C-alpha positions in Angstrom: 40.3 29.8 12.8 38.6 30.0 8.7 37.8 26.3 9.3 36.4 26.9 13.1 34.0 29.4 12.1 32.7 27.1 8.9 32.5 24.0 11.5 30.8 26.5 14.6 28.6 28.1 12.3 27.2 24.8 10.6 26.8 23.5 14.1 24.8 26.7 14.9 23.0 26.2 11.6 21.4 22.0 12.0 21.2 22.9 15.8 18.3 25.8 15.6 16.6 24.0 12.2 15.8 21.0 15.0 12.6 20.7 16.0 11.4 22.9 19.2 9.6 21.1 21.0 8.8 17.9 20.6 5.2 18.3 22.4 4.0 20.7 20.5 2.8 18.8 17.4 0.4 21.8 16.4 3.3 23.5 14.8 3.7 20.5 12.2 2.1 19.8 9.6 2.0 16.4 7.8 -0.1 13.5 5.8 1.3 10.3 5.6 -1.2 7.5 4.6 -0.9 4.3 4.6 0.5 2.2 1.3 -1.9 0.9 -1.2 -1.8 -2.2 -2.1 -0.9 -2.9 -5.6 -2.2 -6.3 -7.8 -0.8 -7.8 -10.7 -3.5 -10.9 -12.6 -1.1 -12.9 -15.1 -1.5 -16.0 -16.7 0.2 -18.8 -14.4 1.4 -20.2 -17.8 2.4 -17.6 -19.9 2.9 -14.9 -17.3 0.7 -12.5 -19.4 -1.2 -9.5 -17.8 -4.9 -11.7 -17.8 -6.6 -7.8 -17.8 -4.1 -6.4 -21.6 -5.5 -10.0 -22.9 -8.5 -9.3 -22.6 -9.2 -12.9 -21.0 -10.8 -10.5 -18.5 -12.4 -7.3 -18.2 -11.9 -4.9 -15.4 -15.5 -4.0 -14.9 -15.8 -7.7 -13.9 -13.5 -6.9 -10.4 -14.7 -6.5 -6.7 -14.0 -7.0 -4.1 -16.0 -8.4 -0.7 -14.9 -8.2 2.6 -15.7 -11.2 4.2 -16.5 -10.5 7.3 -19.8 -8.6 6.4 -19.9 -9.5 2.6 -20.1 -5.5 2.0 -18.1 -4.2 -1.1 -14.6 -2.4 -1.0 -13.2 0.3 -2.6 -10.5 -0.5 -5.1 -9.7 1.7 -8.7 -8.4 -0.1 -12.0 -5.2 1.6 -13.5 -4.9 0.9 -17.0 -2.1 3.4 -17.4 0.4 2.3 -20.3 -0.9 -0.8 -20.2 0.2 -1.7 -16.5 -3.8 -2.8 -15.9 -3.4 -2.9 -11.8 -5.9 -3.4 -9.1 -4.9 -0.2 -6.8 -6.8 -1.0 -3.3 -6.2 1.9 -0.9 -8.8 1.5 1.8 -6.6 0.0 4.5 -3.9 1.1 7.3 -5.8 4.2 7.7 -7.7 2.8 11.6 -5.5 -0.4 13.1 -7.5 -3.2 12.0 -7.6 -7.1 10.2 -8.9 -7.0 7.3 -9.7 -10.2 5.3 -10.7 -8.9 1.3 -11.9 -12.0 -2.0 -10.5 -9.9 -4.3 -13.4 -11.6 -7.2 -13.6 -11.5 -11.0 -17.5 -11.7 -11.6 -18.0 -13.1 -8.7 -15.4 -15.9 -9.1 -12.8 -15.7 -5.9 -9.4 -15.6 -7.6 -7.5 -14.6 -3.9 -7.8 -13.6 -1.1 -6.0 -11.3 1.4 -6.1 -10.6 5.0 -4.2 -8.1 6.3 -3.7 -6.5 10.0 -2.4 -2.9 9.9 -1.6 -0.9 13.7 -1.9 3.2 13.1 0.7 4.8 15.3 2.6 8.2 16.3 6.0 8.4 16.3 6.6 11.3 17.1 4.4 14.1 15.6 2.8 11.9 12.4 0.7 8.9 12.4 2.0 6.0 9.9 0.9 2.8 9.4 2.9 -0.6 10.0 1.3 -3.6 8.5 2.2 -6.4 11.2 0.6 -9.7 8.9 0.2 -9.6 4.9 -1.3 -12.8 4.0 -2.2 -14.3 0.2 -4.2 -16.9 0.0 -5.8 -19.4 -2.6 -3.4 -18.5 -5.3 0.7 -18.5 -6.2 2.1 -14.6 -6.1 5.5 -13.6 -5.8 5.7 -8.9 -4.4 7.9 -7.3 -6.1 9.6 -5.7 -3.8 11.4 -2.1 -5.2 7.3 -1.9 -7.3 5.7 -3.0 -4.2 3.5 -4.7 -6.5 2.0 -8.4 -5.6 1.4 -10.4 -8.7 -0.7 -12.7 -8.8 -0.6 -16.7 -11.0 -3.9 -17.2 -12.0 -4.9 -20.6 -13.6 
């Protein structure tokens, strides 16, 4: 008897916590930004980070939209000597982007992304349906989400 009362209580508790109305999203607070892209530039031979070993200077980085040659916003993360390029502007809307990541106006690699912004339930989310990196060898660490770009 005691066990069935606990089970009934758990059942009522679970259903009372469920969403009230799937069509009424005004009561749901959510913010789901797209995942940023992180890139580490390393020497193809030694595996050393090219900013850590001072081959490259973070002030020389630029990200250029290949469609209209405009500058693309990015950040350089140098905390704890990680030295990563972070692009957080892709996927806020359904779009296809083509970017050139450059050091001192020389293209190091090109990034092509197709992003689809959709709403599943009440909260928007981004699916990256295509991600291509060209003009450089690379490796994706699936745990960290960091793309390691191997530079000659």
